[in-house]
N, C-alpha and C positions, 0 to 999 in steps of 0.2 A: 614364690615363682609365679603362681596363678595371678596374683595382683599385678605383677609386672606385665604379664601378657594382656590383662584387661586394660591397663593404662595404654599400652602400645596400640591395642586394637581401637580404643576410643579415639586416640590421637590420629590414627590412620583414617578412621571413618570421618572424623570432623574435618580433617584436611581435604579429603576427597569431596565432601559435600560443599565446603566453602569454595573450592576451586571451580566446581561444576556450577554452583549458583552464580559466581562472578562471571563466568563465560556466558551463561544463559542471560544474565542481566545485560551484557554487552549486545547480544543478538536481539534481545527484546528492544533495547534502545535504538538499534539500527532499523528495526521494523517500524518503530514509532516515528521515524523520520519521514515516512510516507504520509500522504494526505489522508485524513480521516474519512472513512466511508461506512455508512450504516449497513451492515450485512446481517442483521439480527432477525429479519423477517422470514416467514415460512419455516419455522423451526422443525416442523414435521418432516419436510423434505430434507432438511439439513441433517437431522438425526439419521434418516434413511441412508443418505450419502455416507455418513460416518460409519454406519454399521456395514454397508455393502463394500465400500472402497477401502476404508482404513482397517476395519476388523476383518472383513470377509475377503480382502485382497482380490476383488472381482476382476480387475483388469488383467491380473496375472494368469487367469484361467483361459485366456485366448489360446494358450499352449498348455493343454491339460496336465501332462506329466511334469513339465517344468513348474506349472502353477502349483501342483501338489507339493513338490519339493520346496518351493519358495515358501509356501504356507507353513510347512513343517518347521522350517528355520524360523520364520516369523513367530509362530505359535510357541516354539521353544524359547525364543528370546523373551516373550511376554509372560508365559506361564511358568517356566522353570524359575524365573526370577522371583516368583512368589516364595520359593524356597529360601531365597536370600534373606527374607524377613526373619526366618528362624535362625539362620546363621548369624545375622547381626545381633539379635537378642541374646543368642548363646555367647557371643563375644563380649557383649556389654555386661551380662549378669553371671558370666562364668558357669554356664549350664551346658548340658549336652542333650540335643534333640528335645528342646523345651516343649514342643507341641505333642510329643509322643504319648505321654500319659493322659493328656486332655482329650486327644482324638481317638485313642484306643486303636481298635482294628482299622478304623478309617484312615489312620496315619499310614499304615502299611499299604493300603490301597493307593493313597496319594503318592507315596514314594515309588511304588510300582509304576504308576502313570508317568511320573517324572523320569524314571529310568528308561521306559519305552520311548518317551519323547526325546530323551538325550541320545539314544541310539539312532533315532530318526534324523535328528539334527546332525549328528556325527556323519552318518551315511550321506545325507544330502550335501553337506559341505565338501566332503571328499569328491563326490561326483561333480559338483560345480567347479572345484579346483582342476579336475581332470579336463573338463570341457573347456575351461579358460586357457589352460597352460600346456596340455598335451595334445588334445584333439584339435585345438586352435580353430574353432569354428569361425566361419567367415565374419559373423557380426561381432566377434571379439577381436578380430584382427584389424579393425579400423584404427587409423592413425590418431583419431581424436581421443582414443583411450590410452595412448602412449604416455609414459611417465607416471605422474601421481595417480590418475584415475585407475589405472590397472593395478598399481601397487596397493592402493587403498582397498580395492575390492578383494585382492588376495589376502591382505592383512586381516580383514574382517573375517574371512573364512577360516584362516589359520587360528585366529584368536578363539573363534567359536569351537573349533576342534579341540584346542587345548583345554578350554573351560569345561567342555562336556567330558573329556577324558579325565580331568581332575575330579569332577563330580562323581563319576562312576567308580574310579579307583578309590576315592574316599569311602564310598559306600561299601565296596568290597572288603577293604581293610576293617571297617567298622563291624561288618557282619562276621568276619573271621574272629574278631575280638569277642563278639557276643557268643560265638560258638565255643570259645575257650572258657567262657564263664567269667570273663574279666569284670570285676566289681564296678569299674567306671564305664562299662558299656553294657547296660542291661538289655535283655532280649526284647526287641521290638518287632519281631516277626521276620519271616524269610522273604526278603525283597526279591523281585522277579529275576533280575540279572545278577546282582551282587550275591544273592543267596545261592545261585547256581555255581558261581565261580569260587566263592569264599571257602568252601570245604577243601579246595585244592591247595590253599595257602595257610590253613589254620595251624599247620605244623610249625610255622615260623614263630620265633620268640615274641612274647607280648611287647617287648621294647621295640622290636623291629616293626611290628604291625602298628603300634602306637605312633612311631616315627613316621610311617607312611601316611596314616590317617591324618595326623596333625599337619604334616607338610602339605598334603593335598588340600586340607581345610584352609590353611593360611594362603596358599597360592591361589585357590579358587576365589576366595573373597577379595584378595588383593587384586587379582586379575579383573574381577568384575568392577571394582572401584576405578581401576586404571582405564578399563574399557569405557566406563561411564564418562570419564573426562576426555577420552579420545573422540567420542562420538561427535561433539560439536565441531570438530575439525574435519570430520569425514562426511562424504556424501550420504552416508548411512544415518545421518541425523534425521533423515526423513522418517525413520522408524518411529520417532517421537513426534515430529512435526506433522506427520500424516493426519493426526487426529484434528488439530485446529485447521489445517489446510483444507481437508475435505468438508469440515463443518461450515467453513466460511467461503467455500468456493462459490463463484458467481452462478446463479441459477438461470440467468437469461441465456438464450441461445448464443453460441460462439459467433462473433462478428456483428452482433446487434449494436447499433449506434444510438446514442441519445442525441436528439436534435438540440442545437442551441436555440433558445427562444427567439432571439433577434433574427437569426437566419430563417427560421420557420415562418416568422411573421412576414419577412420580406418576400419569401416564396409565395405565401398565401396572397 
């Protein structure tokens, strides 16, 4: 049974990577239709822009509270997906929490951090959904957001809520199985949120908890791979393109013009 699951997982992973690579290749080809321009100079300033604008989300902090929530979602997208590496390797090699024994107590700290971040992402996404659809703030009622832009924004928030919920539920069921002493779920420490909730469901049968944990595991990774392939069709592809965009952004003042040599000569 395990070998079948491994094969299915590898096929799912390979399909998602191939489809994503194909779409990225199309976008890269479209970008290359433009005229070549050398934007490699002043690398120090370019790295500063990348750190401040792409990683630091500097522009969003014009509105401090909104900026913080936006940063939490962004950080969650980037950081929690580090955990995907372990999930992918577990799927390929038929292991469970591959990094746990290697990292020891630090592994518990990492998962604690991921769980706190997941709660933050979950809360921020819910607040943003309420602001967009219930409070209907003036800037979200503009007609240029009608149709796909509004739907796209809501879809991204809903997908993030589902993915974070699956991640947390998976950990809760996992911890409950650890508390039962299940041989396939060795004790890796009391995670900060799942460790708090897990005792209340550890009375469930091992088969029920395993079903919950495995279902959430599969849905979580399948959802991430589906989300990966949805991104290139979404305005939220800027999450990835922000890095090259900020690095290669023009450093000259906005509106500065380059004189044509023959025009400049005629004026002189």
